[in-house]
PAKOL-670001 format. One record per residue: x, y, z of N, C-alpha, C in turn. Coordinates in steps of 0.1 Angstrom, whole numbers, plus 5000, padded with zeros to 4 digits. Example, Ala and Ser with C-alpha at 12.3 -4.5 7.8 and 13.67 -1.06 7.14 Angstrom:
BEGIN
513249435078512349555078513249675078512849785071513749895071512950005079
END
This chain:
BEGIN
028369088238029469058247029569168257029969128269029969228280031269308279031269428284032369518284033369468295034669478293035569438304035569548315035769508327035769608337036869708335036669838339037669938338038869898347040069968344041169948353040869978367041569908376041269928390041470078395042470138390042770278394041670368389040970338378039970418372038570388379038470278386037170248392036870338404035670358406035270438417034770338428034770398440034370308451032970258450032070338443030770298442030670178432031670168423031670058413032169928420032869938431033369828438032469788450032169668451031369638462032169648476031469688486032069688499032769818503032969908494033570038498032570138503033070238509032170328517031270418509030870528514029870618509030370678496029470728487029870788475030770908476030570988487031371108489032671088496033070958498034370928505035470958496036670998502037871018493038270898486037870778491038270658484037470638471036370708470035570698458035970788446036970868448037470948437038570878429038470878416039470808408040770888408041870828406043170898405043570878390043270978382043570958367044970958364045871018372047271028370047870888371047370818382047970688384047270568377046070598374045270478368045770438355046370528347046870478334048270408336048970438346050370378347050270258356049570268367049570158377048170118379047770008373046469958375046269878388046469948399046269888412045169968420044669898429043569958437044070058447043170138452043470238462043970168475043370058478043669978490045069928488045469878476046869828474047769948476047470068471048370178473048470218487047370208494047370238508048270138516048170018513048969918519050469938516050769978503052169998499052670118507051770228509052170338516052470308531051570218537051670178550052970098552053270008542054469928542055670018543055670118535056770208535056970278548055770318554055870388567056270288578055870158577056270058586057770028585058170028572059670008570060470118576059970248574060670358580060570348595059470308601059370288615060270178620060370068613061169958617062670008616062970078606064370128605064670228617063770308620063870398632064170318645063370208646063570128658064870058658065270008646066669948645067770048649067570168644068570278647068670298662067470308668067370338682067970218690067770098685068369978692069869988691070370018679071870028678072470138687071770248688072170358697072170308711071070238715070970188728072170088731072469998721073569908723074869978725075070088718076270168719076370228733075270278738075170338751075470238762074870118760075170008770076569968770077169958758078569918757079470028764079170158761079970258768079870248783078570218788078370208802079170088808079269978800080069868805081469898806081969968795083370008795083670098806082770198809082970298820082970218833082070128835082070048847083369968849083769908839085069828839086169918843086270038837087370128840087270178855086070198859085870248873086370138883086070008879086469898888087969888888088569908877090069898876090670018885090070138883090570248891090370228905089170178909088970148923089970048929090269948921091269848926092669908928093069988918094370048919094370148931093270228933093270318944093270248957092570138958092570058970093969998973094669958963095969908964096970018969096770138964097570248969097270278984096070278988095670299002096270189011096270069006096769959014098269979016098970019005100470039006100670149016099970259015100170379024099870329039098870259041098470209054099570119060100070029051101169939055102370019059102770109051103970189054103770269067102570329069102370399081102470309093101870189093101970099104103370049106104170029096105569989097106370099104106070229101106770339107106370339122105070329125104670329139105370209147105470099141106069979148107570009150108270069140109670099142109870199153108970299154108970409164108770339178107770259179107370189191108570099196109070029186110269939190111470019194111670139188112770219192112570279206111370319209111070369223111170259233110670149231110570039241111869949242112569939231113669849231114869919238114870049239115970119246116070079260114970049267115069999281115669859281115369779271115969649270117469659268117969749260119369769258120069809271119469899278120069939291120169819300119069739301119069629310120069519306120169499293121069409287122569439290122769569289124169619292124469599307123469629316123669599330123969459333123169369327123269229329124669179324125169229313126469199308127569239318127369359324128369409333128369319346127169279351127069189362127769059359127468999347128068869344129568879343130068989338131569009337132169009351131469079360131969089374131968959381130868879379130768749386131868649379131968659366132968579359134368609364134668739367135968779372136168729386135068729394135168679408135468529408134868459398135068309397136568289393137068369384138368349379139368379391139068479398139968519410139968409420138768349423138668239432139368119427139368099414140067979408141567999410142068129408143468149410143868129424143068189434143468179448143368039453142267969450142067839456142167729446142667749435142767649424143567529428144767549435145667439439144967359449144267419459143567349469142467259463141667319454140567239448141167119440142267139433142867029425143266919435143966959446144466859456143266789462142166859465140966789471140366689461140366729448139766639438140666509436141966529437142866409435142666319448142666379459142566309472141266229472140166289468138866219468138866109458139466119447139366019437140365909440141465929447142365829449142165759463141665819473141365759486139965709486139765579481138465519480138265439493137165459500136865379511135565299508135665179505134465099501133565079513132365109512131365089522130165019516129464939523128264869518127164969520126164959510125065049511124165009522123265089526122365069537121364949534121064929521120164819518120764689519122064689516122764559518123064529532123264629540123564609555122264559562121164599557119964559564119464419562
END
């Protein structure tokens, strides 16, 4: 009967087909592990690579989380700057509006004073003319009333020119 093959950890590379040269580090047996873990060196290598890949993936995930935090902070900062810019613009608009209102009031005060003087002169002239009319009414009022009564009571009927023709 044939002897069973030795444990994989105890095998040497030269005992396994397809592995490298006899002096390769893969050809040395690992006596400490061979008795506890009967797995090949290739399996150990893959397990080690898997652990390294897992650590690399974890590092990438951590970096991605950090990048997301940075992007979130940038968005918040941008939003805050937009709010600040809007409030600053509103303040500038209010200041500009107040400035223009003051300029308008000043302009109106300077130019409307001429209107006030002209208005006062026109009122004085109107009062003088009104007084002249009242005086004329007092002086000639009886004559005007008499003329109105005479014209309305003394009717002289005449045919119009169209009817005469």
